[in-house]
KEGU-456983 format. One record per residue (C-alpha): residue in one letter; residue number from 1; x, y, z. Coordinates in steps of 0.5 Angstrom, whole numbers, plus 500, padded with zeros to 3 digits. Example, Ala and Ser with C-alpha at 12.3 -4.5 7.8 and 13.67 -1.06 7.14 Angstrom:
2
   marlum   keti    xx    yy    zz
        a      1   525   491   516
        s      2   527   498   514
***
This chain:
454
   marlum   keti    xx    yy    zz
        m      1   617   124   326
        k      2   612   119   323
        l      3   613   112   324
        g      4   612   111   316
        s      5   618   116   315
        i      6   623   112   319
        s      7   627   108   314
        h      8   627   101   314
        t      9   634   100   316
        y     10   633   105   322
        k     11   627   100   324
        a     12   631   094   324
        l     13   636   097   328
        a     14   631   099   333
        v     15   628   092   333
        v     16   635   089   335
        g     17   636   094   340
        v     18   629   093   344
        l     19   630   086   343
        t     20   637   085   345
        l     21   636   090   351
        l     22   630   086   353
        m     23   633   079   353
        f     24   639   082   357
        f     25   635   084   363
        i     26   631   078   363
        g     27   637   074   362
        g     28   640   077   368
        r     29   647   073   367
        w     30   651   078   372
        f     31   646   075   378
        r     32   649   068   377
        s     33   656   070   376
        k     34   657   067   369
        v     35   660   073   366
        i     36   667   073   368
        d     37   668   066   366
        g     38   671   061   362
        d     39   676   064   357
        v     40   674   071   359
        i     41   678   070   365
        s     42   684   070   362
        y     43   682   076   357
        y     44   679   080   363
        a     45   685   079   368
        y     46   689   085   366
        l     47   684   090   368
        p     48   684   088   375
        a     49   691   086   375
        a     50   693   093   373
        i     51   688   098   376
        v     52   686   095   382
        h     53   692   091   384
        g     54   697   095   380
        d     55   701   088   379
        l     56   701   085   372
        k     57   705   079   375
        m     58   698   077   379
        r     59   702   075   385
        y     60   696   077   389
        s     61   693   071   386
        s     62   698   066   389
        g     63   695   062   394
        n     64   689   066   395
        d     65   683   061   394
        y     66   678   067   393
        y     67   682   068   386
        a     68   682   060   385
        d     69   677   061   379
        k     70   678   068   377
        v     71   686   068   375
        w     72   689   063   371
        g     73   694   062   366
        v     74   701   058   365
        i     75   706   059   371
        w     76   713   061   368
        k     77   717   062   374
        d     78   716   063   382
        d     79   716   070   383
        c     80   710   071   378
        g     81   703   069   378
        p     82   700   066   371
        v     83   702   068   364
        q     84   695   070   361
        k     85   694   065   355
        y     86   690   071   351
        t     87   693   077   349
        m     88   690   084   352
        g     89   686   087   346
        l     90   680   085   349
        s     91   681   088   356
        w     92   682   095   352
        i     93   675   094   349
        y     94   672   092   356
        a     95   676   098   359
        p     96   671   103   359
        f     97   665   099   362
        f     98   670   096   367
        l     99   671   103   369
        l    100   663   104   370
        g    101   663   098   374
        h    102   669   100   378
        a    103   665   107   380
        s    104   659   103   381
        a    105   662   098   386
        y    106   664   104   390
        l    107   657   108   390
        l    108   653   101   391
        g    109   658   099   397
        y    110   661   093   393
        t    111   668   091   394
        p    112   672   094   388
        d    113   676   088   386
        g    114   674   087   379
        y    115   669   081   380
        t    116   663   083   384
        p    117   656   084   381
        p    118   657   091   378
        y    119   663   089   374
        n    120   659   083   371
        f    121   653   087   370
        w    122   657   092   366
        i    123   662   087   362
        q    124   656   083   360
        f    125   652   090   358
        s    126   659   092   354
        s    127   657   086   349
        v    128   650   089   347
        a    129   653   096   346
        y    130   658   093   341
        l    131   653   089   338
        l    132   649   096   336
        l    133   655   100   335
        g    134   657   094   330
        l    135   651   094   327
        w    136   651   102   326
        w    137   657   102   322
        l    138   655   096   318
        r    139   649   099   316
        k    140   653   105   313
        v    141   657   100   309
        l    142   651   096   307
        l    143   647   102   304
        r    144   653   104   300
        f    145   651   098   296
        f    146   644   096   297
        g    147   637   099   298
        e    148   634   100   305
        g    149   630   093   304
        v    150   636   089   303
        s    151   640   092   308
        a    152   635   092   313
        i    153   634   084   312
        c    154   641   083   313
        l    155   641   088   320
        l    156   636   083   322
        v    157   638   076   320
        l    158   646   077   323
        p    159   644   079   330
        l    160   638   075   331
        g    161   638   069   326
        t    162   645   067   327
        n    163   650   065   333
        l    164   652   072   334
        y    165   645   072   338
        y    166   648   067   343
        y    167   655   071   343
        t    168   652   077   345
        l    169   647   075   350
        g    170   650   069   353
        q    171   657   068   353
        g    172   657   076   350
        p    173   664   078   353
        m    174   667   072   349
        p    175   671   076   343
        h    176   666   075   338
        v    177   661   081   338
        y    178   667   086   339
        l    179   670   083   333
        f    180   664   084   329
        a    181   664   091   331
        l    182   671   092   330
        v    183   671   089   323
        s    184   664   093   321
        g    185   668   099   323
        l    186   674   097   319
        l    187   670   096   313
        w    188   667   103   314
        a    189   674   106   315
        t    190   677   103   309
        i    191   671   106   305
        r    192   672   113   308
        f    193   680   113   307
        y    194   680   111   300
        e    195   674   117   299
        k    196   678   122   303
        p    197   685   120   304
        n    198   687   124   310
        w    199   690   123   317
        r    200   684   122   321
        n    201   681   117   316
        a    202   688   113   316
        l    203   689   113   323
        a    204   682   110   324
        m    205   683   105   319
        a    206   690   103   323
        v    207   687   103   330
        l    208   681   099   328
        c    209   686   094   324
        s    210   691   094   330
        v    211   686   093   336
        i    212   683   087   332
        t    213   690   084   331
        l    214   691   085   338
        v    215   685   081   340
        r    216   686   075   336
        p    217   693   075   332
        t    218   690   070   327
        l    219   686   076   324
        i    220   692   080   322
        l    221   689   077   315
        m    222   684   083   316
        w    223   690   088   314
        g    224   688   085   307
        l    225   682   090   307
        p    226   685   096   307
        v    227   691   094   303
        l    228   687   090   297
        y    229   680   094   297
        g    230   678   096   290
        i    231   683   092   287
        v    232   679   087   282
        d    233   684   087   276
        g    234   690   090   272
        a    235   687   097   271
        t    236   685   097   278
        l    237   692   095   281
        k    238   696   100   277
        a    239   691   105   280
        r    240   692   103   287
        i    241   700   103   286
        a    242   699   110   283
        f    243   695   112   290
        w    244   700   109   294
        r    245   706   113   291
        m    246   702   119   292
        h    247   700   118   299
        w    248   705   113   302
        v    249   706   118   308
        l    250   699   116   310
        l    251   700   109   309
        l    252   706   109   314
        i    253   701   110   319
        l    254   698   103   319
        p    255   705   099   321
        l    256   707   104   326
        v    257   700   104   330
        q    258   700   096   330
        l    259   707   097   333
        l    260   705   102   338
        t    261   699   098   340
        f    262   703   091   341
        l    263   708   094   345
        p    264   704   094   352
        q    265   703   086   350
        l    266   711   085   348
        w    267   713   089   355
        y    268   708   084   359
        w    269   711   078   356
        h    270   718   080   357
        l    271   716   082   364
        l    272   713   075   366
        t    273   718   071   361
        d    274   724   075   360
        h    275   722   074   352
        w    276   719   079   348
        l    277   715   074   344
        y    278   712   068   348
        y    279   707   063   345
        s    280   702   062   351
        y    281   698   056   348
        g    282   703   051   350
        d    283   701   044   347
        e    284   696   047   342
        h    285   697   048   335
        f    286   695   049   328
        f    287   696   043   323
        w    288   697   046   317
        t    289   697   040   312
        n    290   690   037   315
        p    291   685   042   314
        v    292   678   039   316
        v    293   673   044   313
        g    294   668   039   312
        k    295   667   038   319
        v    296   668   046   321
        f    297   662   047   316
        f    298   657   041   317
        s    299   659   037   323
        f    300   654   037   329
        r    301   659   038   333
        n    302   659   045   333
        g    303   659   045   325
        w    304   658   053   323
        l    305   652   052   318
        i    306   649   047   322
        y    307   647   052   327
        s    308   647   058   323
        p    309   644   056   316
        l    310   642   063   314
        m    311   650   064   313
        a    312   650   060   307
        l    313   647   066   304
        g    314   653   070   305
        l    315   657   065   302
        l    316   653   064   296
        g    317   653   072   295
        m    318   661   071   295
        l    319   660   069   287
        l    320   656   076   286
        l    321   660   081   289
        r    322   664   083   283
        r    323   657   085   280
        k    324   654   088   287
        v    325   660   090   291
        r    326   665   091   286
        e    327   671   094   291
        f    328   670   088   295
        a    329   670   083   290
        f    330   677   080   291
        v    331   679   082   298
        v    332   673   079   302
        p    333   673   072   298
        l    334   680   072   299
        i    335   680   073   307
        i    336   674   068   308
        v    337   678   063   304
        a    338   684   064   308
        s    339   680   065   315
        t    340   676   058   313
        y    341   683   055   312
        v    342   686   057   319
        i    343   680   056   323
        s    344   680   049   320
        c    345   687   047   321
        w    346   686   049   329
        w    347   687   043   333
        c    348   680   044   336
        w    349   676   045   330
        w    350   670   045   334
        y    351   673   051   339
        g    352   671   047   345
        g    353   665   049   349
        s    354   661   053   343
        f    355   655   054   340
        g    356   656   053   332
        g    357   662   055   329
        r    358   663   061   333
        a    359   670   063   330
        f    360   666   065   324
        i    361   662   071   327
        d    362   669   075   327
        f    363   667   075   319
        y    364   660   076   319
        p    365   661   083   317
        l    366   664   081   311
        l    367   659   075   310
        g    368   654   081   311
        l    369   656   084   304
        g    370   655   077   301
        m    371   648   076   304
        g    372   646   083   301
        a    373   649   081   294
        f    374   645   075   294
        l    375   639   078   297
        s    376   639   084   292
        k    377   640   079   286
        i    378   634   075   289
        a    379   630   082   289
        d    380   632   084   282
        l    381   628   078   280
        q    382   620   079   278
        w    383   617   076   284
        s    384   609   076   286
        q    385   607   079   292
        l    386   605   072   295
        q    387   612   070   293
        q    388   616   075   297
        r    389   612   074   303
        l    390   613   067   302
        g    391   621   069   302
        l    392   620   073   308
        a    393   617   067   312
        v    394   622   063   310
        l    395   627   068   313
        g    396   623   069   319
        f    397   623   061   320
        f    398   630   061   320
        i    399   631   066   325
        l    400   626   063   330
        l    401   630   056   329
        n    402   636   060   331
        q    403   632   063   337
        f    404   629   056   339
        q    405   636   052   338
        t    406   639   058   342
        f    407   634   056   348
        q    408   636   048   347
        f    409   643   050   347
        s    410   642   053   354
        k    411   639   047   356
        t    412   644   042   354
        l    413   640   039   349
        i    414   645   042   344
        h    415   651   040   347
        y    416   657   045   347
        d    417   662   040   345
        s    418   659   033   344
        m    419   653   033   339
        t    420   652   028   334
        a    421   647   027   329
        a    422   643   022   333
        a    423   643   027   339
        y    424   640   032   334
        v    425   635   028   331
        r    426   633   026   338
        g    427   632   033   341
        i    428   628   036   335
        g    429   623   040   338
        l    430   624   038   345
        t    431   625   043   351
        g    432   628   039   356
        v    433   633   033   356
        p    434   630   027   355
        d    435   632   020   359
        g    436   638   017   356
        f    437   640   023   352
        e    438   647   022   354
        a    439   648   016   350
        y    440   647   019   344
        l    441   653   024   345
        e    442   660   023   344
        t    443   665   026   348
        p    444   671   029   344
        d    445   678   026   345
        y    446   682   033   347
        e    447   689   030   348
        a    448   688   026   341
        a    449   686   032   338
        k    450   692   036   340
        r    451   696   030   337
        g    452   693   031   330
        e    453   688   026   331
        r    454   682   030   329
***
């Protein structure tokens, strides 16, 4: 096959695939034991507990110095180890790669305890695999509504021009790239279900919804996609009610699969706490009457659009969905607005040690539709060849800016939680931390934030 016969979207996927794999091996985070670290410790701990030790109470970690930085959570009672802060959904997603790590540890002579280098390698690699899977699904969705050129640009911008890049190759095992993949799959599964309502498509949609919710319970909002898809006015609402009446048996599979998906989590909580439902976040809460949307979007302390400005195209495109992506014109903006509210009500609106507003990465497939709608509208205008090249150059500049700022973040020139406008200006163009840079930073008061002083 000649290169010229390959579609633009396939070329975009190839570029992203080659670059991410290249940077994956160049970065080599698994050599520095920086993979199962931070929040990932709690997301991951279920796997070695269940498969290596056969002890979900994690009693093996008590008093064992080896596990001091490998197992943590909330201690509930004396005969148990720590109750994990995060739900087990991400462990389900890691599981195939954990098993590859487990087999590799045996074959290569490493201790098969869940934490030696083969496990780190495969868990880090899983983030690249899920990125490419998510982009594959998203490509199918974008091509339903936009041409090859617009779709290809979206497939390049999202993984290379936003903080999704860092949360694939840096802190890849955090939930975001996996949720990006699952939400992309849910978009495609939703389209397929309404085109061909059968058990197979209903099950795919239900499993994706359920796993998304098990990874991050606040994303129960994603259930709006299969429920509200295609509803844009009174006529489509009536048509949808008629559809549900006809296929009500298929729709029952959604809550049933959600229940079955959550049963292991409920059992785990009951095993350790004697309660079927358990709030594992302690004194961390939402402040529902005090959303800080402005800070979440524009603060130099991890403000989303400060560090991923190209995503503004996705927001602007929300206004164009009715003409370009009619079936999602109501549900996608609704989920984005509701999710922004939830994100901005969390006590730690900057989401701890982060690069940009990482919580929004979970919604990038939805915003990808908005980005496609915006770019498609621009493409409909009459542009000279020079203007087209200038437009692509601007997009290229912001992609390179993201790459450079990701590098700066790795050098703490963009600080993970203490950034200010003065520090940002001081660090423009620099590749190393200058003397006195700390004076420009402002460390947040976490305890005050927990009291609502945000």
